[in-house]
N, C-alpha and C positions, 0 to 999 in steps of 0.2 A: 021158460021151462028149463030146469037144470038137468044137464046131461049126467048120466050115471055110467061109471066104468063097467065094462062087460068082462067077466072072467071066463075064459074058455076052459072047458074040461081038459084034463091032461091028454085024453085021447085025441082031441081035435088039435091041440098044440103039437103033438107028435106027428099027427097026420099032415099038417101044413109045414112042418119043419121049423116051428117057432118055439124056442124055449123061454122060460121066465126071465133068464138073464138077458137074452137078446131083446126081448120085448121091453125091458126096462132101460136098455142102453140107448134106444133110438127115440127121438122126439116124435110126437103124434103127427106133425106136419113136416114134410121135407124142407120147406122154405122158412121155417120158423127161425132158424139160426141166422140166415141171411138177413131177414127183416130186422132182427135185433141188432145185427152189426151195423146196418144202415142207419138205424135210429141213433146209434152211438156216435156217428160221424157228424162233426160240426159243419153247418152250412156256411159257406163263405159269401158274405155280402159285398156289395160295392164299397169303395173307400169312404163314401160320404154317409152311408147308412140312412136311417130314418130322419128326414128333415122337417117333419111336421111342425115342431116347436123350435126349430133352430134359429139363432140370431142371423147367421150367414147361410143362405141357401144357395147351393151350387147347381143342383139338377133342375134348372129353369130355362135351359137353352132351347130355342126353337130350331128346326132343321135349317131354315133359311139363314138364321143367324150363324149357325155352324158353317154353312156354305160360304158365307161372307168372310168368316175368319180363315177358312181354308184358301179362298181365292186371294185374300190379302197377303197371307204369309207365303203363298206359292208364287204369285205373279208380283214379284218385287225385284230384288237384285238379279235373280236368275235371268230375267228377260233382257237385261242390259248387256249380257255377255253372249247372247245367242247369235247376233250378226257376225261377231268375231269368230264364233265357233263354226259357222257356215263358211266363213272365209278360210279357216284353217283346214277344213275337210273338203271343200267344194260343194256346189249346190246339190247335186244328185245324192251323194252319200250322206250329206248333212241333213237333208229333208227326210230321207229314209230313216235315219237314226232318230230324228226328232219325232216323227209321227209314230214310229215303232215303239219308242220308249213311252209315248203317251198312251198307247194301247195297253202296254204292260202295266203302266201306272194305274190305269183304270181297273184292270183285273185284280191287281194286288190290293188296291184300295177296297174293292168289294170283298175280297177274302178277309181283310182286316175286320170289316163290319160283321161278317159271319163269325169270326173268331171271338169278337166281343160278345155277341149274343150267346155263344156257347159257354163263355167264361165271364159272367157278369162282374166278377170282382176285379177284372183287369182294368186299370186306370192309366197305365203307361207301358212303354215298350219293355221296361224292366219286369213288370208283372207278367207280361207275355213270355219273357225269357225264363221266368221261374216255372211257368206251366210246361215249357218245352224241355228245359234242362235242369230243373231243380234250383237249389240255392246258388250253385255256380253260375247258371244262366242268368239269374237275377242280377248278380254283381257284374257279370260281363256286359250284359245289355244296358245296365244302368250306367256303367262307365262310358261305353260308346255313345249312348244317348246324350249324356251331359257334355262330353267333348264336342259332339256335333252341334248342339244347341249353342254352346259358348262360342264356337268358331263362327257360327252364323251371326251371332250378336256382334262379334268382332268385325265381320265384313260390313255390317251396317254402320258401325262407328267409322270404319275406314272410308266408306263411301260418303258419309256425312263430311268427313275431312276434305275429300276430293271436291265435293260440291261447294263447300265454303271457300276453298282455295280458288276455285273457278269463278265464283260469284264476286269475291273480294279482290281477285288478282293477287293472291298470297298476301293479304293485308296483315297477317300476323303469323306466328309460328304454327305449324301443323299440329303440334302437341296441344296447343290451346284449343283449337277447333275440336280435337279429339276429346278433350275434357268436357267441353260444352256439350257435344253430342252425347257423351256418357251420362251427364247430369240430366239432360232432357229425357233421355230414354228411361232412366231410373224412375223419374217422377211419373211418366206415363204408364209404367208397368206396376204401379202401386195397387190398383184395384185387385181384389182377391177372387172375383168371379169373371168368367168369360163373357157373360151377358152384359156386364157393365163396360165391355170394350168393343161392343158391336159397331157403334158408329165410328170408332177409330178405324176399324177395318174398312168400312165403306169409304171413308175419306182417303184411306191409303190406296185403294183400288182406283178411285177416280183420279187421284193425283198422278200415279204412274201411267195410267192410260192417256191422260191429257198430255203429259210430257213426251211420251213416245210418239203420239200422233203428231204433235208439233214438230218433232225431229223428222218424222217421215215426210211431212208436207214441205218443210224447208229444204230437205235434201232433194226432193223431187223437183223443186223449183231451181235450186242452185246447180245441181249436177245432172244435166240432161244426157251426158254421154260419159260413161265410166266403164272400166274393164272389170269383168267378173269371170270366175272360173267354174265350169260345170263339174269337172273332176280334177283332182290334183294329186300329186305324189307328195304327201306330207312327211316330215320327219317324225320319228316315234314320239319325241317330246311334245311337238305341236299337236299331233293326233290325240295323244292321251289327254292333254289339257283341254282340247276342244270337246272331246267326248265327255270328260268329267264336268265341263260347264253345262252341257246339255242334261246330264244326270242331275246336276245341282238344281236346274230349273224345275224339275219334277220332284225333288227330294224334300217333300214335306210329310211323308207318310208316318214318320216316327212321332209325329204329334197327334195323329188321328185318334189314338186311344185316349189321350188326355181330353180331347174335345168330345168324343163319344161319351165319356164318363159324366159330362155335364149336360147331356141331352135329356129333355123331359122323357122322350121315348127313343131309345137307341135303335129301334126298328126303322126309324125314318132316316137313318144315316145314308142309305143309297140315294135319297133325293139330294142331299147335300153333296155327295160325291159326283152325281150326274151334273149338278150345277158347276162344280169345280172343273171337271174334265172337259165339258163342252166349251167353257170359256178358255181354259188352258190351251188345249190343242189348236183351236182356231186362231187365237191371238198369237201364240208362239210362231206358228207357221207363217202367218201373214206378215208380222212385224220383222221376223228374221229375214225373210225373202226381200221385202221392200227396202229395208234399211241397207242390206248388203248390195242390192241391185243398184242403188243410187250412191252409196258410199264407196263401193268397190273393195278391192283387196286391202286398202289402207284404213278400213273401218276401225274406229276406236273401241276400246272396251274399258269402261262402260260406254254404251253406244251414244249416250247423250253428248259426248265430246266430239262427235263426227261432224257437227255443223260449225259455223263460224263462232268467234268468241262471244258475240252479243247473244246469239240464239242459244248457245250453250249455257250462258248465265241464266237466261230466262227458263230454259228447260230444267236446269238443276234447281232453280228456285221453286218451280211448280212441283218437282219431284221430292222436295224436302219432306212433306208429310209421309210419303211412302218410305223414304230412307230411314225415317225415325220409327214409324208405327209398325212396319213389318218386323223390324228387329225387336220391338217391344213385345210383340206376340210371342216370339221365341223366348224372350227373357221371362215372360209370364209363365210359360210352360216349364221352363227350367226350374224356376223357384217353386212352382206348384208341385212338381215331381218330388223335390226334396221335402217340401212341407207335408205332403201326404205321407211320405215315408216316415216322418217323425211323429205326426199326430193322428194318423189313421186309426179309427176305432176309439178315439178319446173325445171327450166333450170339448177339448180345446180346438178341435177342428172347426167348430161352428161358433166360437166365441169372438167377441170384439174387445176383450180385455187387454191389459198392458202387455202381458206375456205373448199372447197370440199375435197381436199387431206388431210388437217389437221383434219377434222372431221373423215374421214375414218381411218387414222392412230391412232388418239386418242381413238376411240371406239375399234379398234383392240387391243391396248395396255391394255385397261380396262378389256376386257373379258378374255384375257390371264392371267392377274394378278389374277383375280377371280378364274380361273381354277387352277392356281398354288396353291392358298391358300387351295382349296378343296383337291387337290392331297396331300398336306402336312398334312392335318388334318386326311385323311383316307388312310393310307399307306398300305392297304391290297387289292390286285387285285380283288379277288373273291367278297369280301364284297362291294367294290365300284361298281362293275357291278350289283350286286344284288340290291343295294340301288337305282341305276339309274332306273332299271326296276320297282322297287316298286313305286318310285315317279311318273313315267309316268302312271302306272296302277291306282294309287290313283287319279290322275287328271282325268283320263278317267272315272272311276267308280263314282266319285262325280259329273260328268257332268250330267245335266238334259237330255242330248240327249238320254239316255237309256229309258226314259219314253215317248219319242216322237215317232210318228208313221210313219213319212215319210221315204221313201227309202234312200234319201241322208243322213238324220240324223243318221240312224242306221249304214250305211256303214262307215260314218266318225267317229262314236264312236268306231268302231272296229279298224280302220287303224291308229288311232293316238297314239297307244301304241308303 
């Protein structure tokens, strides 16, 4: 039934205070203008778009696979520095900080998951920075994100060099071992989807857990009586390095957006986070306490060097998959972040042609070469970890997000370290 306009008599118009001019100026429905405006706004999809007919499909990751990746990248090099961090701070303050930061990491990880559900197009910390601070935030967080990832890659190359020097008793120049580690890491990082790297992550976790357990058992047998400190007065430099190493042990949050972007159902991210944090906090606390208890104040960093020469060689040999693979995951995320920024919204994102594959391989080679240069320039494990944390904290504290009042801005300023 077609509606017909109703013309009011002039007497009624004047009675109700409505003139012909006023009647024509206003739309018949108060929300009509708002609805039209919303229809004109483009909807922002995720970076990978519709993958029904794609050659390369990214959004195929199960929650447990995501959890394995998060465990593998988090429980790697960071755990090797925790006994020395406890030695630098003392048992009581060290454990309080260790467990306290674990709780904070759990909460901020959950906030990241909620942020992703609210903004489905976010696929990296740079995208989140754009949501909070606009284009400036995108560039700021992208720069900090890439610096952090490349420095982590450098620390894995450095640890590979230390491991090979220990196993071979400095059989050749450290630069050679660094090049070998870089080449191996580059080839392992070539897969373009996180799902194809799932079993790498499982092997990484089993590797580091076995190596650390071996170290704990041998230390318990060898060192029946050692001196350890419950509380100590540490110098500012030692205290900062120790706390930064604990922060580094939990500092994998800036890759969570990248992993959530490839989940089949991002709503299942809390399951992956619960798996990570349950394993994280329990293992960190037990291993840090036991190794420090039996190694004492002279505990080495990385902790695998706290046993005798033979056991150190065996432990480093067992830990080699972790030393390589955990760095590979960070390298994959670094390359994926750049790749998405270049090809998001284009067909090239899902292609296997020469250009798509060539760009992926070329960017991977470039970031690993940069990581190798940094590892060669800073050949001290603890100093490299401390510098990484300092750079990320500097980017965070210089960000204007601390002066802004919205909930999302304050939370994001905390979690980007």
